[in-house]
C-alpha positions in Angstrom: 92.7 85.2 98.0 90.5 87.8 96.1 91.8 88.9 92.8 91.6 92.5 93.8 94.2 91.5 96.7 96.4 89.6 94.3 96.5 92.5 92.0 97.5 95.1 94.7 100.2 92.8 95.8 101.3 92.5 92.4 101.3 96.2 91.7 103.3 96.8 95.1 105.8 94.3 94.2 106.2 95.6 90.8 106.5 99.2 92.0 103.6 100.0 89.7 100.8 102.7 90.3 97.7 101.1 91.7 95.6 103.0 89.5 97.2 101.4 86.3 97.1 97.7 87.5 93.7 97.9 89.1 92.0 100.5 87.2 91.2 102.5 90.0 89.8 105.9 89.7 92.0 108.7 90.8 90.1 111.9 92.2 92.1 115.2 93.1 90.3 117.9 94.9 91.8 121.5 94.5 90.2 123.6 97.3 86.4 123.7 97.1 85.9 124.4 93.6 87.7 121.8 91.4 87.4 118.3 91.4 89.6 116.1 88.7 88.4 112.5 88.1 90.5 109.9 86.1 89.9 106.5 85.2 85.9 106.7 84.8 83.3 104.9 82.9 80.7 107.4 82.3 78.6 110.2 83.7 75.1 108.8 85.3 73.8 112.3 86.4 74.5 115.5 85.6 72.7 118.7 87.1 74.1 122.1 88.5 73.7 120.5 91.9 74.5 117.0 91.5 77.0 115.0 89.5 77.2 111.2 89.7 80.1 109.3 88.0 80.4 105.5 87.2 83.7 104.1 88.3 85.0 100.4 87.8 84.3 99.7 91.8 81.1 101.9 91.9 80.1 105.6 91.9 81.7 109.1 92.9 78.8 111.5 93.9 79.3 115.2 94.2 76.8 117.7 95.5 77.1 121.3 95.4 76.3 124.7 93.6 76.9 125.7 90.0 78.4 122.4 89.2 79.7 121.8 85.7 82.0 119.7 83.8 84.6 121.8 82.8 85.9 119.2 80.2 86.2 115.4 79.7 88.0 112.9 77.6 87.9 109.1 77.7 90.1 109.0 80.7 89.6 112.4 82.7 87.1 114.9 83.6 87.4 118.3 85.5 84.4 119.4 87.6 84.2 122.9 88.8 81.5 124.8 91.0 81.1 125.0 94.8 81.5 121.5 96.0 79.8 120.6 99.2 80.1 116.8 99.3 82.1 114.1 97.6 80.9 110.4 98.1 82.3 107.1 96.9 79.5 104.5 96.7 80.0 100.9 96.5 79.1 99.3 93.3 77.3 96.3 95.1 74.8 98.8 97.0 71.7 100.0 95.7 71.6 103.7 95.3 
């Protein structure tokens, strides 16, 4: 059994949130103009039309217009602007 599956089962059995046990990113989308990302590793690319964020399992890629990082801490960031797409890119694939 894969380590990730074991951790998921442990999280489930212990009634613990998966983001805590697995270090999974939490993405919250509020309408088309605000995205919150928790548990990220860093910002890879940042322009007003593209923001790429590194996570434990890959990348989150946002495209749009007038995108900006409103704030960021070690654990969370808030991105605002006209969001057109949000993609999850597997860490094992080439970009």
